[in-house]
N, C-alpha and C positions, 0 to 999 in steps of 0.2 A: 415265495416271492410273488408279489402282486404286480402284474404288468400294467402300467398306465397306458390308457388310450389318449393320445394327444392329438389336437387338431393342427392345422397349418397356420394358426394365428401367431401373431408376433410374440405373445406371451408364452405360448407353448413351445415355440422354436427356441426361445430364451432358455426355458426349462430344460429342453432336450440338450442344448449346448452345455449347460451346467452339469447335467448327468454325465455327459461324455468327458468333460474336463475332470470330473471327480472319479473317473475310472469305471463308469457304468457302461451299459449297452443299450443302444437305441436303434431300432429298425426304422428305415426311412425309404421313401419312394425315390427311384431314379428313373430316367427314361428307358432304361433296359429292364431290370428287375428290381425288387425290393432288396436293399442291402442291410446287413447287420453291422452297425457301426461301433467302433471302439477307438480310443486314442491310439493311433499307429505308432506312437513313441513310447508307449507304456506296455511293457512286455507282460505285466500281470493282467492288464485289461484285455490284451490280445489273447492271452491264455483262456480268459473267461469265454471268448467267442468260440475257441475250439471246443471248450466243455459244453457250451449251449447247443452247438451244432452236432456234437458227436463226430467232429471232424478230425482226421489225422493231422498231427502237428507238423508233418513234413509238407503239408499243402500250402503254398504260399498264398498271401492275401493281396488284394488290390488296395493301394493307398489312394484315397480320394482327396483332391485339393480344390480349392475355390479360385486360385489365382496362379498364373504362371510363376510369379515371383516366389511361390512356395517351393518350387523345384530345387532352388539353390541349396537348401539345407538337407535335401533328401538324396541328391545324386552326388557321387564321388567326383570331386573337382569342382563342384558348384555349377553355376551357369556355364562355365567354360567346358564342363564335361558333358554337355547336352549334345552338341554336334550339329552340323548343318542339316543333315537328313531329318533328324528329329524335329528340328525348328521348322522345316518345311511342312512336315506331317502335322505339327501341332497347329500351325497357322491355318491348315486346310480344314482340320477335323475337330479341334478343340474349341469350345467345350462340345463334347459329344461322346458317342459310344465306342471309343477307341482307347484301349490301354497300351502304354509304352513301357518296355523294360529297359532299365538303365543299371550300370554299376552303382551299388548302393553306397551312401555315406556311412560313417561310423555312428550317426545319429539314429539310424534305423535298426531296431533290435532284431536279432536273429528270429525271434518269435514271429515277427511279422513276415519275414521272407521265407520261412520254412528252412532256415539254415543256409539259404543261398547267398552269394555275394551280389546278387541283383535284386532290384526292387521294381515292382509293378505299379505304375502310376497312372491315374486318369482324371480328368476334369469333367464331371457330369454336367449336361446341359439342363437337366430338370431343375426348375426354380426352387422348389422346396429343398432339394438336396444342396444346392448352392447356398441358400440361406442358412441352412443348418451348419455347413462346414465353416462359413464365415462367422457365424455366431460362436461356434465352439472355439475358434481361433487356433485349431490344431489340425494336422492332417488326420484323416479318419480311415482306418483300415476297415474294409467292408466287404466281406464275402456275401453271397446270397443268403437272405434271411430265412433259411429252412433247415430242417434236419438234413445232415449230410447224405447225399445219394438220392434224395427225393426230388421231384420237379421243382425248379426255381419259382418262387412266389411272384406273382405279377399283380396281386391285389393285397390290401391290408388284411383282409379276412384270411387269405392264404397264409400270411405271416402268423396270425394268431392261432391258426389250426396247428402249427408246429411249435410256436415259441411262447404261447401264453403261460405265464408262471416261470419261464426260464430267463427272461431278460427284464430290464427295467422299464422299458417304454416302447411303444410302436406309434409312429406318426401315421394317423389314418388319413393318408393322402389319396391322390387319384390313382387309377389303374395305369400300369406302365404301358407306354405307347409302343415301344420296340418289341418287347416280349422275350427276346433271348439276350444273353449276356454279351458284353462288349467283345469286340475284336481285340486280341492280345498280340501285339506286334513287338518282336524282339529286336532292338537296335544296339544290343550290347556287344555286337561283333560287326565285321564289315558287311556280312550278308543279311539284308533284312528278312526275317522269317516270321510268319504267322504261327503262333502256338495255339491259338484258339480262334476259329473263324467266327465272324458276326456280321452285322449289316454293312460295316466298312469292309469291303472285299478286297482281295488282292489286286484286282483290276483297277479299282478306284485309287488305291495307294500308289500303284505303279505310274499312273497318269501324273501324279503330283511329283514323284521323286525322279522320274525318268530312268528307272531301272526296274528289273524283274524282282518281284516279291515271292519269295518261296513259301511253301507250306512245310511245317515240321513233319518229319517222316511218320510220327505217330498218327497223323491225320489221314494218311494215304493208304494204310492198310488195316486189316482186321487184327484183333488181339493175337490170334494164332500165328499171324505173320510177324508181329512185332515182339510181343511178350506173351507167352503161354498164360492165359488167365487162370489156369489151374495150378501154375508153378507158384506157390506161395513165396518161395525164396527170392524168385525173380521180381515178384510184385512188391515185396516188402523192401527190396534194394532200389527200386525205381523211384527216383526223386523228381517229381514233376516241377518244371520250371514255370508252370502257369496253372491256376486253378482250372478245374473242369476238364483235365486232360486224361485222367484215369479212366479205365474201361467201363466201369459200372457207375452210371450217373443218371440223373434225371428220371429215375424209375418210380413209377407209381406202385401201389400194391397189386394191381392187376397185372397180368402177364401181357407184355407188348409184343406183337408180331408185326413186322413189316411185310407188305405185298408189293412185289416188283414184277408186274405184268403189264401187257399192253392194256389201254384203257377199255378197248373192246372186249377184253377178256376178264376185266376186274369184277364185274357184277356176278358172273358165273362162278368165278373162283371164290368170292366171298360167301356166296349162297351155299356152296359145297362145304366150306370150312364151318360156317355157322351151323348147318345141319348136323355135322359131326359133334360139335359142342353141345347142342340141345340133347343129343342122344346120350350125352354124358351128364346132363343136368347142369350145364354151365351156361352163364349168361355172357354174351358178347356184344361189343360195340364197334362201330366203324368210323374212322376219321379219314376223309378224302378232302384235300384242299384244292383239287383240280389243278395241280401244279401252280398254284398261286403261292409263291414263296413268301411274299410280305405278309399275307394273311396267315400262313402257317407259322411264320415266326412270332407274330403277335398272339396267336391263340393256342399254340401247341401246349405249353405248360399248364394254361388255365383249363384247357379241355381235359388233359390227363388228370388233373385234380378233381374236376367236376364229375368225370366218369368214375373215378374212385369213390366219391361221395355216394354215387348211385350204386355202388357195390357190384360193379361189372367184374367178371372173372378174367376176361381176355379183351384186349383192344387191338383191333386190326387197323393199321395205317398204311394208306397208299403212299408209296415213295414219291420223292420229287425228282425233277431233273437236277442233276448234280453240278450245275454250273452257276456261278455268281452266288447270290443269297441262297439259292437252293442247296449249294454245298454246305453252307453254314447250318441250315436248318437240319439237313440230313445228318450232320454230325451229332445233333441232339437226339434225333429219331434213333440213330443207330445205337447210341449209348443207352437210351431208355429201353430198347428191345434187346440189350445184350448181344447185339449184332445177329439176332434171329431174323432171317430174311426168307420169305416164301417166294419162290420163282416159278 
């Protein structure tokens, strides 16, 4: 398959919309990361996404819409099934990097939801994404446009690195502004729960809805505390309710190790570790965002991919303060490192 390189021109957006309507796959920029789009209501097209990514078919996809009116056909009970809390959150944060979980309607195939009775929906704020969804005239299922398990792509070249020859087209748009995937908020029960943290934090959501927002238990422990990562039976029976919640994710080819020490001890600790690696003939790199969570969110995936291109063997990353956005970025860092932390 030859992957088309498309621009953000009106003509190319029309072509991309046609590809999607005909069951093809198009990667496109959003404000978070690049998505790999398919017709969310076409089980065969969604299956092609799983194949292109090498993604387990029990991993649900996020459905992207361009207008709140599109919710009616996707949510059980139509607009009446959305609820007051969801309406408050949508008014505050849509369009933007927030995904909401609802009971799904019969129009949404099981292939899109990973067999779950809920559907994850978001309305991106990126202009190119909005134009593409509107032009296609269909809801678009779009996980990140990368090989499953690798760092999510934040540039069109990142997408081509993984997907060239696997999909129909890539819209060669701008670099992603946010840099990590959307917050996933589950509103399918009485208790609002964040399944995947992002730049829309629990504190921000709580301010809007006037009640506590909880984190899913899988975000608060290590794999050994929740599910033994060596227990293949347990792992295979674990059905994630959101993308990005399995324990191995966002991993470059290089070995990632997190360093959790005081800033005053960081340089000495890294020097010691690098010396040990040099003696083994291994090449190491250091990422230190100086506790700037916004910068870390925007650059982490791009930095991991660039260091892979430079063929580093080990990447050391200084941990962040685990509050607010720092908690969200640390979620990605921990998964990329397989929870390997040096203290």
